[in-house]
C-alpha positions as CSV (number, residue, x, y, z in Angstrom):
1,M,0.0,0.0,0.0
2,I,2.8,2.3,0.9
3,L,4.7,1.5,-2.3
4,K,1.5,2.2,-4.3
5,K,1.1,5.6,-2.8
6,L,4.8,6.4,-3.3
7,F,4.5,5.3,-7.0
8,I,1.5,7.5,-7.5
9,R,3.3,10.5,-5.8
10,V,6.4,10.0,-7.9
11,F,4.3,9.6,-11.1
12,L,2.4,12.8,-10.4
13,M,5.5,14.8,-9.7
14,A,7.2,13.5,-12.9
15,F,4.1,14.3,-14.9
16,L,3.9,17.8,-13.4
17,C,7.6,18.4,-14.2
18,F,7.2,17.2,-17.7
19,T,4.1,19.3,-18.3
20,L,5.9,22.5,-17.0
21,L,9.0,21.7,-19.1
22,F,6.9,21.0,-22.2
23,T,4.9,24.2,-21.7
24,G,8.0,26.3,-21.1
25,V,9.6,25.0,-24.3
26,F,6.5,25.8,-26.3
27,A,6.2,29.2,-24.7
28,A,9.9,30.1,-25.4
29,F,9.7,28.8,-28.9
30,N,6.5,30.7,-29.7
31,T,8.0,33.9,-28.3
32,F,11.1,33.4,-30.4
33,M,9.0,33.0,-33.5
34,Q,7.2,36.4,-33.2
35,D,8.1,39.4,-35.2
36,S,10.4,41.5,-33.0
37,H,9.9,44.7,-34.9
38,P,11.3,47.8,-33.1
39,N,8.2,49.8,-34.1
40,A,5.6,47.2,-33.1
41,D,4.1,49.5,-30.4
42,V,3.7,52.5,-32.8
43,P,-0.1,53.0,-33.2
44,V,-1.7,53.1,-36.6
45,I,-4.1,56.0,-37.1
46,R,-5.8,56.3,-40.5
47,D,-6.3,59.8,-41.8
48,R,-10.1,59.8,-41.9
49,E,-10.2,63.2,-43.6
50,D,-8.4,61.9,-46.6
51,Q,-11.0,61.9,-49.4
52,E,-9.0,59.6,-51.6
53,F,-9.6,56.6,-49.3
54,D,-12.8,54.9,-50.2
55,D,-14.7,54.3,-46.9
56,Q,-18.2,54.7,-48.4
57,E,-20.9,53.4,-46.2
58,A,-22.8,50.3,-47.5
59,E,-26.5,49.7,-47.6
60,P,-27.8,48.5,-44.2
61,F,-28.5,45.0,-45.4
62,E,-24.9,44.7,-46.7
63,R,-23.4,45.9,-43.4
64,D,-25.6,43.6,-41.4
65,Q,-25.1,40.6,-43.7
66,L,-21.3,40.8,-43.4
67,R,-21.4,41.2,-39.7
68,R,-23.8,38.3,-39.2
69,L,-21.6,36.0,-41.4
70,V,-18.4,37.0,-39.6
71,N,-20.0,36.5,-36.1
72,K,-21.2,32.9,-36.9
73,S,-18.1,31.8,-38.8
74,N,-15.2,29.8,-37.4
75,R,-12.8,31.1,-40.1
76,V,-9.2,31.8,-39.2
77,N,-7.6,34.8,-40.9
78,A,-4.0,35.7,-41.4
79,V,-2.0,38.3,-43.3
80,L,1.0,36.9,-45.2
81,L,3.8,39.4,-45.7
82,G,6.7,38.8,-48.1
83,L,9.4,41.1,-47.0
84,D,12.0,42.8,-49.1
85,G,14.2,44.8,-46.7
86,G,12.1,47.0,-44.5
87,R,9.0,46.9,-46.8
88,S,6.4,44.3,-47.6
89,D,6.8,43.3,-51.2
90,T,3.9,40.9,-51.1
91,M,0.7,41.1,-49.0
92,M,-2.1,38.5,-48.9
93,F,-5.1,38.1,-46.7
94,I,-5.6,34.3,-46.2
95,S,-8.9,33.0,-44.8
96,F,-9.3,29.4,-43.8
97,D,-12.6,27.8,-42.9
98,P,-11.9,24.6,-40.9
99,D,-15.5,23.5,-41.1
100,E,-15.5,23.0,-44.9
101,P,-12.4,23.0,-45.1
102,Q,-11.9,25.9,-47.6
103,M,-9.2,28.5,-48.2
104,D,-9.7,31.9,-49.8
105,I,-6.9,34.4,-50.6
106,I,-7.2,38.1,-51.3
107,S,-4.0,39.6,-52.7
108,I,-3.5,43.3,-51.7
109,P,-1.4,45.2,-54.2
110,R,1.6,46.7,-52.5
111,D,0.8,50.2,-54.0
112,T,-2.7,50.1,-52.3
113,Y,-3.5,53.6,-51.0
114,Y,-3.8,53.8,-47.2
115,P,-3.3,57.2,-45.6
116,R,-1.9,57.3,-42.0
117,K,-1.7,60.4,-39.8
118,G,1.8,61.6,-39.5
119,Y,3.1,59.8,-42.6
120,D,2.9,62.2,-45.6
121,G,6.3,61.6,-47.1
122,L,7.0,60.2,-50.5
123,G,5.5,56.7,-50.9
124,Q,4.3,56.6,-47.2
125,K,0.6,56.4,-48.3
126,K,1.3,53.0,-50.0
127,I,0.4,50.1,-47.8
128,N,3.8,48.4,-48.3
129,A,5.4,51.2,-46.3
130,A,3.3,50.3,-43.2
131,Y,5.5,47.4,-42.1
132,A,8.6,49.6,-41.6
133,A,6.6,52.0,-39.5
134,H,4.5,49.6,-37.4
135,G,5.7,46.0,-37.8
136,A,3.5,43.0,-38.5
137,E,1.1,43.8,-35.7
138,G,0.4,47.2,-37.2
139,V,-0.2,45.7,-40.6
140,K,-2.7,43.3,-39.1
141,S,-4.8,46.3,-37.9
142,I,-4.4,48.1,-41.2
143,V,-5.7,45.1,-43.2
144,S,-8.6,44.6,-40.8
145,D,-9.5,48.3,-41.2
146,L,-9.2,48.0,-45.0
147,L,-11.5,44.9,-45.0
148,Y,-14.3,46.4,-42.9
149,D,-13.1,45.2,-39.5
150,V,-13.0,41.5,-40.5
151,P,-10.7,40.1,-37.9
152,V,-7.1,39.3,-38.8
153,H,-6.0,36.8,-36.2
154,Y,-2.4,36.2,-37.2
155,Y,0.5,37.4,-39.2
156,V,3.1,35.4,-41.1
157,T,6.2,37.2,-42.4
158,L,8.6,35.6,-44.8
159,T,11.8,36.9,-46.4
160,Y,12.9,35.9,-49.9
161,Q,15.5,33.5,-48.4
162,G,12.7,32.0,-46.3
163,A,10.5,31.6,-49.3
164,A,13.3,29.7,-51.1
165,S,13.8,27.4,-48.1
166,V,10.1,26.6,-47.8
167,V,9.9,25.8,-51.6
168,D,12.8,23.5,-51.2
169,A,11.2,21.8,-48.3
170,I,8.2,20.8,-50.5
171,G,10.5,19.7,-53.4
172,G,9.8,22.7,-55.6
173,V,6.7,24.1,-57.3
174,P,5.7,23.0,-60.8
175,M,4.8,26.0,-63.1
176,Y,4.1,26.4,-66.7
177,I,5.7,29.5,-68.2
178,P,4.0,30.5,-71.5
179,Q,6.6,33.0,-72.7
180,R,10.3,33.7,-72.0
181,M,10.9,35.7,-68.8
182,Y,14.1,37.8,-69.0
183,Y,15.2,40.7,-66.8
184,R,18.6,42.1,-65.7
185,D,19.4,44.5,-62.9
186,P,23.2,44.9,-62.7
187,Y,22.8,47.4,-59.8
188,D,21.2,44.8,-57.4
189,S,23.4,43.2,-54.8
190,P,24.3,40.7,-56.1
191,P,23.4,41.6,-59.7
192,L,20.0,40.1,-60.6
193,V,19.4,38.0,-63.7
194,I,16.1,36.4,-64.4
195,D,16.0,34.1,-67.4
196,F,13.3,31.4,-67.9
197,A,12.6,29.6,-71.2
198,P,9.0,28.9,-72.0
199,G,7.6,25.5,-71.0
200,N,7.1,23.4,-67.9
201,H,9.4,24.0,-64.9
202,V,9.8,22.8,-61.3
203,L,10.9,26.0,-59.6
204,K,13.2,25.5,-56.6
205,G,15.0,27.9,-54.2
206,Q,16.2,31.1,-55.8
207,D,14.5,30.3,-59.1
208,A,11.2,30.4,-57.3
209,V,12.1,33.7,-55.8
210,K,13.0,35.1,-59.2
211,F,9.7,34.0,-60.6
212,L,7.8,35.7,-57.8
213,R,9.8,38.9,-58.1
214,Y,9.4,39.2,-61.9
215,R,7.4,42.3,-63.0
216,Q,8.6,43.3,-66.4
217,A,11.0,42.4,-69.3
218,A,14.4,43.8,-69.9
219,P,14.0,46.6,-72.5
220,G,14.2,45.3,-76.1
221,S,14.3,41.6,-75.0
222,G,10.7,40.9,-76.3
223,A,10.2,38.8,-73.1
224,M,7.0,38.5,-71.0
225,D,5.7,41.8,-69.5
226,R,3.5,41.3,-66.5
227,N,2.2,44.9,-66.7
228,G,3.6,45.8,-63.3
229,D,2.3,44.8,-59.9
230,L,-1.2,43.5,-60.8
231,G,0.2,41.0,-63.3
232,R,2.7,39.9,-60.8
233,V,-0.1,39.4,-58.3
234,E,-1.8,37.0,-60.7
235,A,1.4,35.0,-61.1
236,Q,1.9,34.8,-57.3
237,Q,-1.6,33.5,-56.9
238,E,-1.0,30.8,-59.4
239,F,2.2,29.9,-57.7
240,M,0.5,29.7,-54.3
241,K,-2.2,27.3,-55.7
242,N,0.5,25.0,-57.2
243,A,2.6,25.2,-54.0
244,M,-0.4,24.2,-51.9
245,K,-1.1,21.2,-54.3
246,Q,2.5,20.2,-54.1
247,A,2.6,20.4,-50.3
248,M,-0.7,18.4,-49.9
249,S,0.4,15.7,-52.4
250,L,3.3,14.8,-50.1
251,G,0.7,13.6,-47.6
252,N,2.1,14.9,-44.2
253,L,1.0,18.5,-44.0
254,P,1.5,18.8,-40.2
255,T,5.1,17.7,-40.4
256,L,5.7,20.0,-43.4
257,A,4.1,22.9,-41.5
258,S,6.4,22.3,-38.6
259,S,9.4,22.2,-40.9
260,A,8.5,25.4,-42.7
261,F,7.8,27.1,-39.4
262,R,11.5,27.9,-38.7
263,F,11.7,30.0,-41.9
264,V,9.0,32.4,-40.9
265,R,8.1,34.9,-38.1
266,T,4.6,34.6,-36.9
267,D,2.3,34.9,-33.9
268,V,0.6,31.6,-34.7
269,E,1.7,29.3,-31.9
270,L,3.3,26.0,-33.0
271,Q,0.6,23.8,-31.5
272,D,-2.1,25.9,-33.3
273,L,-0.2,25.6,-36.5
274,V,-0.2,21.8,-36.3
275,R,-3.9,21.8,-35.4
276,Y,-4.8,24.0,-38.5
277,A,-2.6,21.8,-40.7
278,N,-4.4,18.7,-39.5
279,Q,-7.7,20.4,-40.2
280,A,-6.5,21.3,-43.7
281,R,-5.4,17.7,-44.6
282,N,-8.6,16.8,-46.3
283,M,-9.0,20.1,-48.2
284,N,-9.1,19.8,-51.9
285,P,-6.5,22.3,-53.2
286,D,-8.5,22.8,-56.4
287,T,-11.2,24.5,-54.3
288,M,-8.8,27.2,-53.0
289,T,-9.9,30.5,-54.5
290,T,-7.8,33.6,-55.1
291,F,-9.0,37.2,-55.6
292,T,-7.4,40.6,-55.9
293,L,-8.6,43.5,-53.8
294,P,-11.2,45.3,-56.0
295,G,-10.0,48.6,-57.2
296,E,-8.0,50.5,-59.9
297,A,-4.5,51.8,-60.4
298,R,-4.0,55.5,-61.1
299,M,-1.5,58.3,-60.7
300,Q,-1.5,60.8,-57.9
301,S,1.1,63.5,-57.2
302,G,3.5,61.7,-59.7
303,L,3.2,58.3,-58.0
304,S,1.3,55.2,-59.0
305,Y,-1.2,54.0,-56.4
306,F,-3.9,51.3,-56.3
307,F,-7.2,52.7,-54.9
308,H,-9.5,50.0,-53.5
309,H,-13.3,50.1,-54.1
310,G,-14.8,49.9,-50.7
311,L,-18.3,48.5,-51.5
312,E,-17.0,45.9,-53.9
313,T,-14.5,44.8,-51.3
314,R,-17.3,44.4,-48.8
315,Q,-19.3,42.3,-51.3
316,L,-16.2,40.1,-51.9
317,L,-15.9,39.5,-48.2
318,I,-19.6,38.5,-48.0
319,H,-19.0,36.1,-50.9
320,I,-16.1,34.5,-49.1
321,Y,-17.8,34.3,-45.7
322,S,-20.9,32.8,-47.3
323,N,-18.6,30.1,-48.9
324,G,-19.7,31.2,-52.3
325,E,-23.4,31.2,-51.7
326,V,-23.7,34.9,-52.2
327,T,-22.3,36.4,-55.4
328,A,-19.1,38.6,-55.3
329,D,-20.6,40.9,-57.9
330,L,-22.1,44.0,-56.1
331,E,-24.6,44.9,-58.8
332,E,-25.8,41.3,-59.1
333,A,-26.2,41.1,-55.3
334,R,-28.3,44.2,-55.2
335,R,-30.5,43.1,-58.1
336,L,-31.1,39.8,-56.3
337,E,-31.9,41.6,-53.1
338,E,-34.4,43.9,-54.8
339,E,-36.0,40.9,-56.5
340,A,-36.2,39.1,-53.1
341,N,-37.8,42.1,-51.5
342,G,-40.2,42.5,-54.4
343,T,-41.3,38.9,-54.1
344,A,-41.7,39.3,-50.3
345,D,-43.9,42.4,-50.8
346,E,-46.1,40.6,-53.4
347,E,-46.6,37.7,-51.1
348,E,-47.5,40.0,-48.3
349,E,-50.0,41.8,-50.5
350,E,-51.6,38.5,-51.6
351,T,-51.8,37.4,-47.9
352,E,-53.6,40.7,-47.0
353,T,-56.0,40.3,-50.0
354,D,-56.9,36.8,-49.0
355,S,-57.5,37.8,-45.5
356,S,-59.8,40.7,-46.5
357,N,-61.7,38.4,-48.9
358,S,-62.3,35.8,-46.2
């Protein structure tokens, strides 16, 4: 009896020590993985007097519809930042619905107009300047504000070298290149040369990074021109889809997620990352949908900006949060709403007529 009690006491003590150690290791690792940006505590204050930023109010049913969908959803949202020095060269809003499972991505052009109080210098109203001023936490709040307060739960930052390592971890990404890609920048350090022949490729490491960076052809080369940032966004979306297919084809997404974890900085805790990866194992990568933030590119004060369309952005979010049951087209959505209201009014009139006749 005494030995049994001693065994139980020793077992409980050992279990407690193991739990404390295990928890401490996870806590230390998760803290290490976070973005330690020196300006993380600098607040973001949007200049609400700036007339160029589209914050037009939606119709009441559109506001309420998005709010209801968000409140009842279990979606997990993150902003992915591809960093080039102090600025974010790539920005994507990634929304994962573990109940379906389904993943939707909205690419946010790096020239997107976002005015901040106190930041009026050259290029400071472009969203890609926000990371240098506020860190990843600040970018989370900016993207949430841009997307009508849809929550952004996490950030993930990735350098070009990190992207190359992640691509190598999944064995490369298959891509079809329809036209030669050729670009030279002798002033880059080291000098940059991008040269891909047309055809099928499996892009690994630095070749994958070159594909993602490519925007335009070298003058006079006759190579592919992506027409600036918007064309590059489309190529990045195609690359993301193929990378997801490649990762899921390997069959051990939680292990891959853990391996790739060391190449990023994120506030997703390791245990949560593994859980989300497990939930995504049965996701069909062909159902992953990609969008670009609705809007248009135009010049202002000698600089090229991308100005988002607020109401169309809200409708796109309604489309995503309804898992495609509601159209992403704003005009179509309003027409359907008017038809539904008209049908409801007619049915109410018929009911009143029948009541009076009886």
